[in-house]
N, C-alpha and C positions, 0 to 999 in steps of 0.2 A: 504493497500500499503505501509506506512511502516512496520507496522505487517512483513509485506510480504520479508522485504525488512532485516530487524533482525534474519529474520528466514537465508534466504536463505548465510548473513553474517555468520551466527556463520556457519553455513554446510561446508563451504566454512575452516571457520577456522580448526572444528576439523581433515575436511581433512588434512591440511599444519598440525595440529599436528602430524593425523596418519603419511602421509606420511616423515616425517624429523624425528619422531624415529624409522621405515624402515631404511631409510638412515643412521640413524648411528646406529642401529643393523646389518645395513648391512656392513661399515664398521670394523666392531669386526672380527677377525681373528676368525677364528672358532678350535677345538680342532684341527682339521690334521695341522691346517696353522699356528700353534703355536711354539716360539720355545721351545724345554725341553732341558733344563737345571740338569744335571746329576751326583748330590754328592754323592762321595763314597770312605771309608773307618775309621778313628779315633771313637770307640763305645762311644769313651768322649766327642766328637766333634757333636755328630748323634742328640741331643735333642739339641741342642742348632743354631747345624745345623738347624731346623726343622722348629724350628719358626724364624729366620731368614727369611729365604729360603721360604717358607710363606708369608709372610708383605713384602720384594720382587717380588712374582707372582703377588699380586693386584696391589701392584702398576708401572709394566712393562706391562700387559698382556705375560704372560709367565710361563712355566710351571718348576715347581722346582720338582725334584725330589733327594729324601735326603733319602742315607744305608750305613750300617754298614762296618761292615765285618774283621776291625783291618787296620791301616796302612796299611805294607804291603801289603794288595790292594790298597790300594788308593793310592799309588805313579803308582803304577801299571797300575791303573783306570786313571791317571790323561794323562798319556804317551798317550793316542788315542785321535784321533783327531775328531773335535768336539768339543761340545760343555758338558765336563766336567771337572771336578772340583775333586781335591783328598784332602782329612783331614787326616792331620798325629801329632799323641805327642807324637813325638821324633824326636829326628836329623836323617840325611840320612848318613844313612852307605854311605860310600867309595866308594863300588860300584854302588847305587846309584847314584850319582854323576854326573856329565858333561851327562847326559844327556838332554839338552835339557828343565830342570821343571826349575819353577822361586819359592823360596818357601817363601809365604806372611804370617806375625806370625799375628793374631787377638786375642789371650789372655796368660793370666799364668795360669795353676792351679802349684797344690799339688798333691804331692799322702797322701793320709794320711792311717800309718799301723792301723790295725780297730784288737780287737777281742772279746773276750765276755764279758759283765756284774759281772758276774762270776768268771774271772780271775780275783783278786789285780791289777798285777800291774799296775801300767801307766805310765812307763816311761821306755824305754832301746836303750842301746849308738850304734852309728852305727857298731860296730865292733859287738856287740852280736845279732843285724840284720843278719848280713853278715855269722856267726856262725850259723846262724839256717835256711837258704835258702842253705852253703853250707855241710848242715847234721853234724855240727863238735856237737851243742849244736841241741840235739832229745827231752829231756825233761822239763816239764818247772819246775822242781827244781832245776833243775842248774842254773835258772835265781830266785831264790827264792820266787819262791808258792811251800809247798809241797802239792801239792797233791795226785800225785802220775802218773800225768796224760802226757801221750807221746806229744811231739807239732803237731797239728794235720793243714798241710802247704797249704793256699790254693793261686792262687788268677789270672790273667787275662789270658787267654793260650797264647804260643808264639807267635802267628802271630799280638796281641796289640801292643801296642805304651805305654798305661803302662808297661805291662810286658818287654817290651828294657827297655824303660825310665826306671824301675827301680831299673834294673842290676848292668844299667850302674852307676847309681848313687850308687849303692851298694857295688860299685869295687870288682861287682863278672864277671869272666869275661868264666865260665867256666860255666858247667852243675848243675839244681839244684841236691838237694835233690831227691830221688828217691821215695820218700813219695809225695811229692807236688803234689796238685791236680790243675790243670789247666781248667777253665771255659769261653766257650765263652762272656757269658753275666755277668755283675758289678754286675746289681744283684742276680745274681747268688750267687756269690763269695759274696756277701754280705749275702747270703742266710743264706748259707755252716756258715759262725761266728756267726750270730741272735741264729741256732742251738746244734750249741757242743761250752759246755763251753769249751775247750783245744785246741780250731779252733784256728789261725792267719793268717790274711793275708792284701793287698793291693791293694786298687782302690782308683778311682779318686778324690781328696777335694771332687771337685761339687760335686760330686753322696749321696758323704758320705757325704754332708750339704744337699741334695735334700730327703736321700730314712730314714735319720734318729730321729734325733731332734726336727728337721727345717722345716720334708719336707713333704712325701706324708699322707696321711691319710689309717687306714684299716687295710687289705692284703697290698699293697706297701709298709706299715715304720714297719720296723725293728728297734723293741726299744731294743733290745738288745746286741747291737755294744756298740763301743764308743774306740774314737781313743786316739793313742799310743803319749805319746811326744818325743820328740827324740835329743838327750841330754840334754832333759827339754827345750826344744822349743815346747810347741803345733803348732796342723797348722790349723790353721788360716788367715783368707787372710791378717789383718794385719802382720803378720812374715810374709807372702810368700812377700805381699809387698818390708817391708825391707829388705830382702830376709837375715831371721835368721834366716830361717829352709830348717830345709837343702834339703828336698825331691819336686826339685822343677823347672815345665819342660812348655817350649814354646807351644802352639798347633799355627797349623797352616794351612792356604790353601797349595795347591799345584794347580800350572796351566802352563802348555807352552810356552814358551817364547813369541809365535809371536802366543796369543788368539785373536780372535774374540770379535770385545767392548763388547757386552754383558756380552764374561766373566770376562772383569777389569769389569765390570759397578758394577760386583755382587758383586767383591770382595773388591771395593769401600764403596759397599755397607754395608756387617759388621765392617767396621770400621764408621760409624757415631756416631749419639750421639743419636737416640731412638736402634739400634741395640746395642748397648755399655753398655743402658743397658741392656738390656734383656743379656749380657752376664754377669753382676754381679749378674741379678736375680737368675742364672741360678749358681752362687758360684766361678763361676772365676773374674779373671782384668781382663780387657779392655788392649792387649801390649802397 
């Protein structure tokens, strides 16, 4: 009799546990029921936002999709109703202000001016950079490298915040030299410099640190590039922090003034301790 009782008790326990698990599973929202948050914009912020967005989605049972495209796309994206956040790596233009958007700074990044290691130069002045951008200096010989090579200038395309920020910090108001080559991907810019000894370009400092001496392995790594000092100051996180390095800008999220609570929650999550660790590991400084 006792054995029958214990057997019945065991079967009842199994049925209870099974029912409890089934009930708990039923309480979880299905894929179609989960809130979907879409972040779009800055390619500089894209890798960082992918990690933080994924971490947030695990804790809050929401779907977080992250897409690049450039800061200009991020601004237009943030204006959509619903669960949309824009990502930007430049200041808003005057025409983009007063449109009901709130800027939420989350990180500080530098812009690295990179060259091929075959180029012996290791420092340029701000005036020299401006003259390269505007086509007033076109050969490396004018800068002290007697190679006979013309300067091969490239960088992010004009839709990117890094393009706009770099022009502004270089005090270039007009168009760049006609020989400029613009690329959608920062990695494509680095590949260009890695391949051509006479190349020069600019990329986010965090991306340079990730894909050069400190970062990716094998095909993802660019061993033939180095970053120039500007006015004798190296592009390091220390010099970003003490504000001695000139090419310094803020990375931000954009959301409408009246956003759903989950949007505010995600923006706050970007500033918590764990997310700040991700920001640092990505080569940036927490804001």
